[in-house]
C-alpha positions, 0 to 999 in steps of 0.5 A, spaced: 916 510 082 912 503 082 911 497 087 917 494 084 921 499 086 918 501 092 919 493 094 927 492 092 928 498 095 925 496 102 930 489 100 936 492 098 937 498 103 932 498 109 933 490 109 940 491 108 941 496 113 945 500 108 939 505 110 935 506 118 929 502 118 926 509 120 925 511 112 921 504 111 915 507 112 915 514 111 917 512 103 911 508 103 907 514 105 910 518 101 909 513 094 902 512 098 901 520 097 905 520 089 900 514 087 895 517 090 896 524 087 897 520 080 891 515 081 887 516 085 881 522 082 881 529 083 886 528 089 890 534 090 895 536 096 894 542 098 900 547 099 901 548 106 900 540 105 906 540 101 911 543 106 909 540 112 913 534 108 918 538 106 923 538 112 922 529 112 923 530 104 929 533 105 933 529 110 930 524 106 934 526 100 941 528 104 941 520 108 941 518 100 946 522 098 950 521 105 949 514 102 951 514 095 957 518 097 959 514 102 959 508 096 963 512 091 958 515 088 
């Protein structure tokens, strides 16, 4: 995931109303977490932190799947 992908997701899916705006901050948070894990020295997330995010990640994925299904994918 890179900054361009995040910006395009926001522009084409959030701002156009295809995906609810409530997911915008969640996606930004996940983007930040992933970037930190990849590029910050010694940045680790605990199992508890990951498990705490799991329900929201699953809801986000279900939202994306529902959108894709609605457009024929």
